[in-house]
N, C-alpha and C positions, 0 to 999 in steps of 0.2 A: 504494499499500500504506500502511495507517494505521501510526502509530507503534506501537500495540499489536502489530500483525502483525509488524512489523519486529523489535521486541523479542522476540517468541516464537522468529523464525527465528535470531536472533542467540543466544538461550540454548540452542537445540539444535544448534548448530554443533558441540558437542562429541561428539554422536552419531556413530558411524562410519557407520551407514545414511544419514544425512543428508549427511554430507561425500562419500560415495560417489556419491549422487545427484547433488550439487552440481558435483562433478568431471566426471560423465558429461555434464551439460548444457554444462559449458564445453568439453568434448572435442568434442562435435558442433557447437557453436556455432563453434568454430575451422575445423572442417572445412568448414562452409557458407561462413563469411567469407573463408576463404583464396582462394575462386574469384573474389572481386572484386578481388584484389591483384595488384600486378606479380609476374612469376615469381620473383624473389629473395626477396621479401617472403612470397610464397605458400609457398615451401619452408620458410621459418623457421616460419611458423604451423602448418604440416603437422607439423613436427618437435616443435613444442609440443603439438599434440594427440596425436602417438604418445606423448610422454613423460607426458601426463596418463592415457593408457590403461594405462601401465605402473603408475603410481601406483595406480590402480583396481584393478589385478590384485594389488597388495600388500595393499590392503584387504580383498580378498576371501580372503586367505589362511585356510585351514582351514574354508571355508565347506561343503567337501564332508561335513564330520563331522556338523553339524546337519542337513544335508539327507538324509544317510543315515539318520539317526534318524527323521525325518519319513517317509522312504520306508517303513522298517520299522514306523512306528505305523500309516500308512495301510492298509499290507498287513494286520496284525493286525487292523484294526477292519472288516474286509471284512464281516462278520456284521452289524455294526450299520449299515453304509452302503449295503449293496446290497438293496434291497427291491422292485426291479423292474428291469425291462429298461434304462430310462434311468439309474438308479441304478449299475447294473453298468457300464454304459459310462463314466460320470462317474469311478467309482473306477477303470477301467482306464486312462483317460486321465490320471487324477492319478498312478498308479503308473509309467506309461511316461514321463511328462514329469519325474518326479523321478529316475528311473534315468538319463534323457538328463543331467540336471543333474550327478548324481554322477560320471557319465563326462566331462562337460565340463570340470569344474574341474581334474582331474589332467592332462587333455590340454593345456590352454592353459598350465599351469605347466611342463610338459615343454617345450613349444616355447620357453618364456620363458627357463627355466634353461639350456637348451643351444642357443642360437640358431645357433651353428657347426656343429651336428650335421647331417649330410646328411638326417636325417629329421624336421628342425625344422620345415619348411613343411609335411610330411604331418601331424604333430601339430596344427598350427595350423588346417590344413583340416579336420581331424577334429574339433576343437573347435567350429569354425563349423558343422559338420553337426549335432553333438549340440545346439548351441544352437538351430539352425532346427527340429529335431524337437522339442525341448522347447516353442517357441513354437507350433508346430502344435498339440501336445496342449492347450496353454493356450487357444488358440482355440477348438478343439473342445469343450473342457469348459465354456468361458464361454457359447458358443452352446447348450449343452445346459442350461445353469444358467438362461439367459434364458428358454428355451423352458419350462422346469419352472416359473418364476416366474409365467409366463403361464397355468399350468394349476393350480397348488397353490390350495387353499382355506385353507391353514393360516395365512395373513397376511390377517387381515380388516382390519388397519389399512392404509388406502391410502398413508399417508405411509411407513411401513415398507417396503412394497413398492417405492415410488418410489425409496427411499434404496438398497435393494439393487439394484434395475435400473440406477441410475445407477453404481453401483461396477462392475458387470459390464460396463456400456457402455464406461467409462473402461478397464477391463482389456483390452477387445476392441480399443480404437483403439491403445492401447500397444503390444500384442503384434502387432497387425497392421502398425504402423509398423515394428517390429523385424523381423518377418519378411520384409518387402520389402527391407530393408537386408541381412538375411542371406542371402536369394537373389542380392542383387546381389554380395555378397561371394564366394559360390560361383560366380558367373559364369552362372547360370540365368536371372538377369533384369538387364536392361541399366538401369543408373541412373548419372546424372553426380554428381560429388562434392557438387554444390549440392542435388541431391535427397536425397542420403544424409545431408548435414548437416540438411536441413530436416525429414526423417522422424525423424532421431535426436533433434533438438531437441524436436519434439513430444512424442516417447515420453518423453524425459527430463523435461521440464517436468510432464507428467502423474503420471510416477514420483515426482517429489519432492513435487508436491502431495499425492499419496496417502499418502507416508510422514509428512509434516507434520500432514495432517488426522488421520491415526490418532494420532499422538503428542498432539496437540490434545484429542481425544476423551478420551484415556487420562488425560491431565492433568485434564480437566474432572470425570470420573468420580471420581478420586482426591480433588479439592476437596469433591466433593459427599459421598463417605464420610467426609471428615474433619468437615465441617460436620454431617453426621448424627451423629457420634460425639460431636462436642462439645454438641451440643443435648441428647442423652441424659445426659451428665455434668452438665450444668448443671440 
């Protein structure tokens, strides 16, 4: 990584989304690395990973409120978004995914706030189910978007089409890796801790990359607007 890129990462560590993604990466790397250690060190690293997960949960406090706003906005924009069968299906998957997210956040917080409650494990499992359903909706919506990109003629620029296609492929890989881990947590798919750590690490690295790239493009756009405004004033 160049000095410029490293400086960019350091400058953005104050952003909560960047911190959460970085903590997620550390959490899954700890899970994967623990399988290579002696039993007593393995338990210690697993405890560190669990503590990082709790820290991430605190960072996600009140996420259900903006997610609820997004869900309502998506629902209210149905007339503008649904112009055919594929658009209607993408709109439906967006709504279902957002609803699952809205139910996921309070479920995991209940399990965290009352760990000694008899139903704490129930809410933890319930939160995982909502997470898996949300990921399934994301995967389905992404596949539909990729299909639509291959059919649409509204993007004459091949470079723009390739950029959008790359974004959707990254989303598909991230969601697929998390979906596999979610099924393992529910016991419907068999995976070792090493595999869970590997899938989670790949997903977390791509998620961190996506967040940093988005912020980089936003900063570049802001610089371009400032430079354009200065050129007009001069």
